[in-house]
SEDO-568869 format. One line per field, with one value per residue (C-alpha): residue number from 0; residue in three letters; x, y, z. Coordinates in nm, 4 decimals, decimal comma. Example, Ala and Ser with C-alpha at 12.3 -4.5 7.8 and 13.67 -1.06 7.14 Angstrom:
% residues 2
n = (0|1) $
res = (ALA|SER) $
east = (1,2300|1,3670) $
north = (-0,4500|-0,1060) $
up = (0,7800|0,7140) $
END
This chain:
% residues 381
n = (0|1|2|3|4|5|6|7|8|9|10|11|12|13|14|15|16|17|18|19|20|21|22|23|24|25|26|27|28|29|30|31|32|33|34|35|36|37|38|39|40|41|42|43|44|45|46|47|48|49|50|51|52|53|54|55|56|57|58|59|60|61|62|63|64|65|66|67|68|69|70|71|72|73|74|75|76|77|78|79|80|81|82|83|84|85|86|87|88|89|90|91|92|93|94|95|96|97|98|99|100|101|102|103|104|105|106|107|108|109|110|111|112|113|114|115|116|117|118|119|120|121|122|123|124|125|126|127|128|129|130|131|132|133|134|135|136|137|138|139|140|141|142|143|144|145|146|147|148|149|150|151|152|153|154|155|156|157|158|159|160|161|162|163|164|165|166|167|168|169|170|171|172|173|174|175|176|177|178|179|180|181|182|183|184|185|186|187|188|189|190|191|192|193|194|195|196|197|198|199|200|201|202|203|204|205|206|207|208|209|210|211|212|213|214|215|216|217|218|219|220|221|222|223|224|225|226|227|228|229|230|231|232|233|234|235|236|237|238|239|240|241|242|243|244|245|246|247|248|249|250|251|252|253|254|255|256|257|258|259|260|261|262|263|264|265|266|267|268|269|270|271|272|273|274|275|276|277|278|279|280|281|282|283|284|285|286|287|288|289|290|291|292|293|294|295|296|297|298|299|300|301|302|303|304|305|306|307|308|309|310|311|312|313|314|315|316|317|318|319|320|321|322|323|324|325|326|327|328|329|330|331|332|333|334|335|336|337|338|339|340|341|342|343|344|345|346|347|348|349|350|351|352|353|354|355|356|357|358|359|360|361|362|363|364|365|366|367|368|369|370|371|372|373|374|375|376|377|378|379|380) $
res = (UNK|UNK|UNK|UNK|UNK|UNK|UNK|UNK|UNK|UNK|UNK|UNK|UNK|UNK|UNK|UNK|UNK|UNK|UNK|UNK|UNK|UNK|UNK|UNK|UNK|UNK|UNK|UNK|UNK|UNK|UNK|UNK|UNK|UNK|UNK|UNK|UNK|UNK|UNK|UNK|UNK|UNK|UNK|UNK|UNK|UNK|UNK|UNK|UNK|UNK|UNK|UNK|UNK|UNK|UNK|UNK|UNK|UNK|UNK|UNK|UNK|UNK|UNK|UNK|UNK|UNK|UNK|UNK|UNK|UNK|UNK|UNK|UNK|UNK|UNK|UNK|UNK|UNK|UNK|UNK|UNK|UNK|UNK|UNK|UNK|UNK|UNK|UNK|UNK|UNK|UNK|UNK|UNK|UNK|UNK|UNK|UNK|UNK|UNK|UNK|UNK|UNK|UNK|UNK|UNK|UNK|UNK|UNK|UNK|UNK|UNK|UNK|UNK|UNK|UNK|UNK|UNK|UNK|UNK|UNK|UNK|UNK|UNK|UNK|UNK|UNK|UNK|UNK|UNK|UNK|UNK|UNK|UNK|UNK|UNK|UNK|UNK|UNK|UNK|UNK|UNK|UNK|UNK|UNK|UNK|UNK|UNK|UNK|UNK|UNK|UNK|UNK|UNK|UNK|UNK|UNK|UNK|UNK|UNK|UNK|UNK|UNK|UNK|UNK|UNK|UNK|UNK|UNK|UNK|UNK|UNK|UNK|UNK|UNK|UNK|UNK|UNK|UNK|UNK|UNK|UNK|UNK|UNK|UNK|UNK|UNK|UNK|UNK|UNK|UNK|UNK|UNK|UNK|UNK|UNK|UNK|UNK|UNK|UNK|UNK|UNK|UNK|UNK|UNK|UNK|UNK|UNK|UNK|UNK|UNK|UNK|UNK|UNK|UNK|UNK|UNK|UNK|UNK|UNK|UNK|UNK|UNK|UNK|UNK|UNK|UNK|UNK|UNK|UNK|UNK|UNK|UNK|UNK|UNK|UNK|UNK|UNK|UNK|UNK|UNK|UNK|UNK|UNK|UNK|UNK|UNK|UNK|UNK|UNK|UNK|UNK|UNK|UNK|UNK|UNK|UNK|UNK|UNK|UNK|UNK|UNK|UNK|UNK|UNK|UNK|UNK|UNK|UNK|UNK|UNK|UNK|UNK|UNK|UNK|UNK|UNK|UNK|UNK|UNK|UNK|UNK|UNK|UNK|UNK|UNK|UNK|UNK|UNK|UNK|UNK|UNK|UNK|UNK|UNK|UNK|UNK|UNK|UNK|UNK|UNK|UNK|UNK|UNK|UNK|UNK|UNK|UNK|UNK|UNK|UNK|UNK|UNK|UNK|UNK|UNK|UNK|UNK|UNK|UNK|UNK|UNK|UNK|UNK|UNK|UNK|UNK|UNK|UNK|UNK|UNK|UNK|UNK|UNK|UNK|UNK|UNK|UNK|UNK|UNK|UNK|UNK|UNK|UNK|UNK|UNK|UNK|UNK|UNK|UNK|UNK|UNK|UNK|UNK|UNK|UNK|UNK|UNK|UNK|UNK|UNK|UNK|UNK|UNK|UNK|UNK|UNK|UNK|UNK|UNK|UNK|UNK|UNK|UNK|UNK|UNK|UNK|UNK|UNK|UNK|UNK|UNK) $
east = (8,7034|8,7228|8,4473|8,2405|8,1301|7,7513|7,5154|7,3414|6,9291|6,7771|6,5379|6,6649|6,5886|6,9485|6,7782|6,7652|7,0933|7,2114|7,1203|7,1960|7,5382|7,5864|7,7271|8,0461|8,1774|8,1953|8,3307|8,7251|8,7508|8,6217|8,9189|9,1189|8,9028|8,8009|8,4101|8,2467|8,2927|8,0505|7,7355|7,9373|8,3421|8,3906|8,7666|8,7171|8,9821|9,2562|9,4621|9,6457|9,3709|9,1103|9,1127|9,2514|9,5660|9,7595|9,7022|9,7073|10,0486|10,1226|9,9817|9,9788|10,2471|10,3079|9,9465|9,8223|10,1520|10,1164|9,6952|9,8021|10,0316|9,7776|9,5238|9,7747|9,8582|9,4952|9,4486|9,7335|9,6030|9,2603|9,4007|9,6270|9,3524|9,1376|9,1315|9,0807|9,3506|9,4803|9,7293|9,8580|10,1283|10,2238|10,5012|10,6789|10,9998|11,2244|11,3949|11,7601|11,7402|12,0056|12,1586|12,1063|11,7424|11,5186|11,1561|10,8787|10,6809|10,3814|10,4350|10,2935|10,2551|9,9624|10,0590|10,3811|10,2376|9,9346|10,0972|10,0779|9,7472|9,8524|9,8513|9,5796|9,2588|9,2827|9,0561|9,1252|9,1055|9,3870|9,5594|9,5050|9,6502|9,9259|9,9875|9,8747|10,1823|10,4136|10,3324|10,4176|10,7742|10,8475|10,8049|11,0007|11,2557|11,3069|11,3458|11,7147|11,9619|11,7966|11,5571|11,7551|11,7094|11,3320|11,2851|11,4722|11,2508|10,9407|11,1186|11,1996|10,8665|10,7428|10,9553|11,0092|10,5902|10,5116|10,3430|10,3454|10,4920|10,2823|10,4273|10,8075|10,7490|10,6734|10,9807|11,1961|11,0250|11,1220|11,4651|11,5362|11,4684|11,6314|11,9178|12,1146|11,8190|11,6296|12,0325|12,0912|11,7165|11,8330|11,9910|11,6791|11,5108|11,7884|11,6843|11,5110|11,4459|11,0821|11,1582|11,3789|11,1295|10,7929|11,0032|11,0654|10,6843|10,6433|10,8632|10,7670|10,4038|10,5327|10,6598|10,3651|10,0741|9,7021|9,5715|9,2030|9,0042|8,8789|8,5391|8,5157|8,4492|8,7392|8,9913|9,1949|9,2393|9,3737|9,6078|9,7573|9,8135|9,9271|10,2230|10,3069|10,3716|10,6197|10,8311|11,1956|11,2656|10,9695|11,2019|11,5435|11,6823|11,6282|11,4553|11,3719|11,6090|11,7797|11,9296|11,9178|12,1378|12,4021|12,3816|12,3690|12,6916|12,8393|12,7693|12,6302|12,8366|12,7798|12,6189|12,8354|13,0004|12,6283|12,5281|12,8282|12,7820|12,3836|12,4968|12,7525|12,4761|12,2588|12,4926|12,5738|12,1995|12,1451|12,0385|12,3108|12,1587|11,9987|12,1784|11,9049|11,9857|12,3191|12,3110|12,1149|12,3396|12,6382|12,5027|12,3972|12,7138|12,9686|13,2601|13,2046|13,2277|13,4797|13,6377|13,5706|13,6226|13,8353|13,7898|13,9623|13,7721|13,8429|13,8688|14,0001|13,9379|13,5875|13,5753|13,2844|13,2084|13,0065|12,9502|13,1638|13,0270|13,3089|13,3161|13,0312|12,7755|12,9430|12,8299|12,5296|12,4344|12,5886|12,3193|12,0530|12,1411|12,1494|11,8123|11,6805|11,8113|11,6279|11,3053|11,3236|11,4148|11,1117|10,8869|10,9622|10,9055|10,5939|10,4754|10,5413|10,3609|10,0505|10,0708|10,0806|9,8573|9,6158|9,7122|9,8814|10,2484|10,3836|10,4768|10,9083|10,9661|11,3635|11,2062|10,9445|11,1433|11,4190|11,1072|11,0008|11,3363|11,3810|11,0610|11,1554|11,4342|11,2205|11,2138|10,9517|10,7206|10,6189|10,2684|10,4170|10,6637|10,6009|10,2991|10,4022|10,0044|10,0758|10,3349|10,2120|9,8493|10,0151|10,0258|10,3259|10,3215) $
north = (9,2153|9,5143|9,7997|9,9832|10,3164|10,2674|10,4797|10,7314|10,5975|10,8347|11,0263|10,9247|11,2516|11,3531|11,2371|10,8923|10,8736|11,0396|10,7456|10,5003|10,5793|10,6818|10,3626|10,4366|10,7327|10,5025|10,2613|10,1499|9,9252|10,1843|10,4419|10,1330|10,0208|9,7491|9,5916|9,6617|9,4251|9,6514|9,4453|9,1158|9,0392|8,8154|8,8256|8,8560|8,8232|8,8265|8,5252|8,3590|8,1219|8,3325|8,3778|8,1001|8,3151|8,0686|7,7952|7,9771|8,0888|7,7272|7,5552|7,8888|8,1098|8,3186|8,4124|8,4538|8,7042|8,9060|8,9171|8,9661|9,2686|9,4103|9,4006|9,5611|9,8395|9,9103|9,9549|10,1669|10,3689|10,4363|10,4955|10,7940|10,9379|10,9442|11,1343|10,8396|10,8293|11,1510|11,1023|10,8443|11,0209|10,9564|10,9795|10,8488|10,6930|10,6195|10,2710|10,2235|9,8673|9,6517|9,7456|10,1342|10,1149|10,2902|10,2863|10,5102|10,3739|10,5656|10,4903|10,5089|10,3389|10,1933|10,1035|9,9302|9,7624|9,6284|9,2967|9,2217|9,3834|9,6357|10,0381|10,1927|10,0235|9,8733|9,5994|9,2534|9,1126|9,2990|9,1920|8,8247|8,9082|9,0275|8,7818|8,4719|8,5999|8,6224|8,2856|8,1259|8,3110|8,2287|7,8724|7,8664|8,0694|7,7762|7,5057|7,6445|7,7576|7,5233|7,7668|8,0488|8,1703|8,0881|8,3090|8,5661|8,5978|8,6110|8,9021|9,0721|9,0918|9,2145|9,5391|9,6009|9,6411|9,7502|10,1071|10,0809|9,9471|9,7051|9,4616|9,5956|9,5184|9,1520|9,1373|9,3369|9,0516|8,7690|8,9075|8,9420|8,5677|8,4634|8,7376|8,4932|8,3642|8,7093|8,8004|9,1264|9,2398|9,3012|9,5937|9,8105|9,7883|10,0436|10,2962|10,5331|10,6788|10,6110|10,2549|10,2412|10,4601|10,2264|9,9202|10,0390|10,0630|9,7282|9,6278|9,7625|9,6701|9,3306|9,3422|9,3997|9,2142|9,1708|8,8545|8,8344|8,5124|8,3962|8,2344|7,8772|7,9128|8,1518|7,9106|7,7951|8,1473|8,2715|7,9402|7,9970|8,3907|8,3022|8,0887|8,3696|8,6175|8,3663|8,3292|8,4364|8,7000|8,9081|9,0301|8,8996|9,2894|9,5209|9,8046|9,6396|9,6922|9,9279|9,6499|9,4139|9,6360|9,6246|9,2424|9,1604|9,3499|9,1953|8,8479|8,7762|9,0198|8,9032|9,2131|9,4934|9,6412|9,7585|9,8660|10,0787|10,2418|10,3007|10,4580|10,7128|10,7835|10,8556|11,0716|11,2570|11,3585|11,4218|11,7618|11,9809|11,9974|11,7040|11,5677|11,2922|11,1102|11,1779|11,0115|10,7343|10,7189|10,6803|10,4194|10,2055|10,1719|9,9100|10,1125|10,3714|10,0820|10,1238|9,9351|10,1494|9,9416|9,6082|9,4448|9,1559|8,8440|8,5144|8,3487|8,6200|8,9576|9,1172|9,4000|9,6731|9,7905|10,0359|10,3578|10,6305|11,0182|11,2278|11,6629|11,8658|11,5400|11,4525|11,7397|11,7595|11,3919|11,4627|11,7446|11,4938|11,2926|11,5874|11,6911|11,2837|11,2582|11,5863|11,4574|11,1458|11,2981|11,5593|11,2760|11,0655|11,3985|11,4667|11,1081|11,1201|11,4300|11,2503|10,9695|11,1445|11,3574|11,0920|10,9327|10,6466|10,7208|10,8421|11,1795|11,2625|11,6112|11,6689|11,5179|11,7839|12,0664|11,9677|11,9756|12,3131|12,4805|12,3414|12,4669|12,8255|12,7878|12,7552|12,9776|12,8455|12,4839|12,2697|12,1404|11,7897|11,7440|11,9959|12,0246|12,3522|12,3954|12,0157|12,0463|12,3618|12,1889|11,9108|11,9237|11,7809|11,6902) $
up = (9,3548|9,1377|9,2028|9,0049|9,0505|9,0313|8,7997|8,8279|8,6900|8,4471|8,6341|8,9987|9,2114|9,3982|9,7428|9,6097|9,4447|9,7778|10,0124|9,7414|9,7577|10,1420|10,2117|9,9758|10,1454|10,4590|10,2857|10,3551|10,0307|9,7908|9,8269|9,6898|9,4545|9,5755|9,6015|9,9443|10,2397|10,4635|10,5146|10,4805|10,6070|10,3522|10,3785|10,7998|10,9822|10,6959|10,6595|10,3524|10,3476|10,2681|9,9654|9,6433|9,5835|9,7709|9,6313|9,3022|9,3077|9,4137|9,0851|8,8303|8,9427|8,6326|8,5826|8,9534|9,0508|8,6676|8,8515|9,1906|9,0652|8,8817|9,1694|9,3998|9,1186|9,0833|9,4333|9,4660|9,1957|9,3828|9,7058|9,5710|9,3928|9,7663|10,0168|10,3104|10,5668|10,4814|10,8086|10,6505|10,4362|10,0904|9,9440|9,6051|9,6253|9,3955|9,4114|9,2502|9,0368|8,9169|8,6006|8,6967|8,6897|8,8694|8,9421|9,1348|9,3925|9,5601|9,9123|10,2699|10,6239|10,5809|10,2436|10,3787|10,6857|10,4547|10,4314|10,8332|10,8778|11,0746|10,9825|10,8327|10,7757|10,4874|10,2928|10,4406|10,1044|9,9786|10,3132|10,2631|9,8926|10,0265|10,3011|10,0518|9,8308|10,1623|10,2256|9,9057|9,8463|10,1965|10,1211|9,7584|9,9490|10,1980|9,9349|9,9610|9,6379|9,3672|9,3764|9,3357|8,9995|8,9578|9,3018|9,1628|8,8431|9,0976|9,2945|8,9413|8,8233|9,1651|9,2154|8,8463|8,7779|9,1092|9,1576|9,5539|9,8289|9,9367|9,7297|9,8323|10,1939|10,1078|9,9257|10,2496|10,4600|10,2623|10,2309|10,5905|10,5853|10,2995|10,2397|9,9982|9,7960|9,7173|9,6247|9,4318|9,5197|9,8382|9,7318|9,6197|9,9723|10,1112|9,8344|10,0400|10,3716|10,3671|10,3406|10,6583|10,8620|10,7771|10,8227|11,1522|11,2337|11,0812|11,3283|11,6475|11,5663|11,5065|11,8634|11,9935|11,8072|11,8541|11,9246|11,8924|12,0423|11,6971|11,6470|11,5687|11,2040|11,1832|11,4116|11,0655|10,9942|11,3153|11,3082|11,0122|11,1378|11,5189|11,3212|11,0585|11,3697|11,5157|11,2073|11,3315|11,0985|11,1886|11,4872|11,4072|11,2765|11,5147|11,4188|11,1016|10,7880|10,9751|11,1525|10,8555|10,6294|10,9083|10,9783|10,6074|10,5430|10,7986|10,7343|10,4288|10,2110|9,8783|9,7124|9,9509|9,6686|9,5207|9,8582|9,9392|9,5822|9,6868|9,9989|9,8750|9,5987|9,9289|10,0950|9,8097|9,7450|10,1494|10,2014|10,4040|10,7353|10,7222|10,9967|11,1100|10,7489|10,7785|11,1227|10,9574|10,6679|10,8495|11,1092|10,8568|10,6235|10,8304|10,6854|10,9606|11,2328|11,4566|11,7504|12,0071|12,3509|12,4058|12,7269|12,8402|12,9697|13,1141|12,7545|12,5492|12,4483|12,3796|12,1416|12,1302|11,7195|11,6922|11,4090|11,5052|11,3753|11,3095|11,2516|11,2174|11,2278|11,5948|11,6969|11,5896|11,7148|12,0400|12,0378|11,9195|12,2200|12,4832|12,3734|12,3851|12,7353|12,8020|12,7077|12,8529|13,2050|13,1593|13,0322|13,3291|13,5851|13,4140|13,4528|13,8329|13,8724|13,7285|13,9096|14,2740|14,1553|14,0683|14,4217|14,2382|14,3408|14,6906|14,7397|14,7305|14,8905|14,7334|14,4469|14,4008|14,5031|14,2144|13,9991|14,0838|14,0601|13,7490|13,6266|13,7901|13,5466|13,2089|13,0166|12,7819|12,8642|12,6767|12,7521|12,6293|12,8997|13,2174|13,4313|13,6396|13,7638|13,8600|13,9970|14,2320|14,3163|14,4569|14,8919|14,9969|15,3565) $
END
């Protein structure tokens, strides 16, 4: 599976060397250090059943797990040195591990979503290996607390030896399904803001998964993936890890002390004017949640509980909400103008006048949200 760069033959002309390697310049596997599937899609469609890894994990767990970690570490290092998918922003994230230890991992949205086959285009081979690992871990965790000790040994090996977040994302998935079995290894999953952001993307794409019709020969792979995407933990916590940490601290609570300590550390390290991150840190910390509304109902009392922002942060959050409401309203009006201009929406004189008046008052128009030219061109009867 490991790609070995070709060696230039003695006496080979520059032209022949160029054309012999032309395919490697456009092959999406090569940047990950994985053999090409350019001529034949050996591992398409990606599935936990596409490679022997799933069955090897079940019968030869330790050496197979070590192999999977080595394979993904090799792919991560190769990816980090390439310019492939340059729009997929790479970032080194620090995971705070139990025992006051830490580890740095290379991360990106594409690496995080690889086990789900979403995000950027990644090798089907790697997707299939990660899917096999997730399936094995989910099945092992489902066997209950008697497997907790050996299961946590697997998780420790994955988190402490991985150089990239692709494997950490698999652990995050399993943790959201079986938090009691994952135990103390839940805490490192909240170590960095990017982990939360990337899992929001994973959640959004799981919410609207692709459902391609399979070829008859691929039916077993399609069936496995179809069953996997329906697993309840995929969308249980909205939107992913951000919702999971709140649910965990309210309902599981086994390692709340360690989670609160981590959150306090992140709050101290947050930049002074990074209000978005400070807002998130307050909202995922249940110590900041309060009863904000009480309502009497037929059977008793209903309480509304939510995070409460204070001081300067409260002012900044209010500004964020006002900006969001403005852009939402502007986007809706822009969409209305485009539909009217395309003849897909009936005109409304009062609404059109209101939009025109708003545009007159703008100091600067944002072309993403404001369309004064279209508004002026629309003929209102």
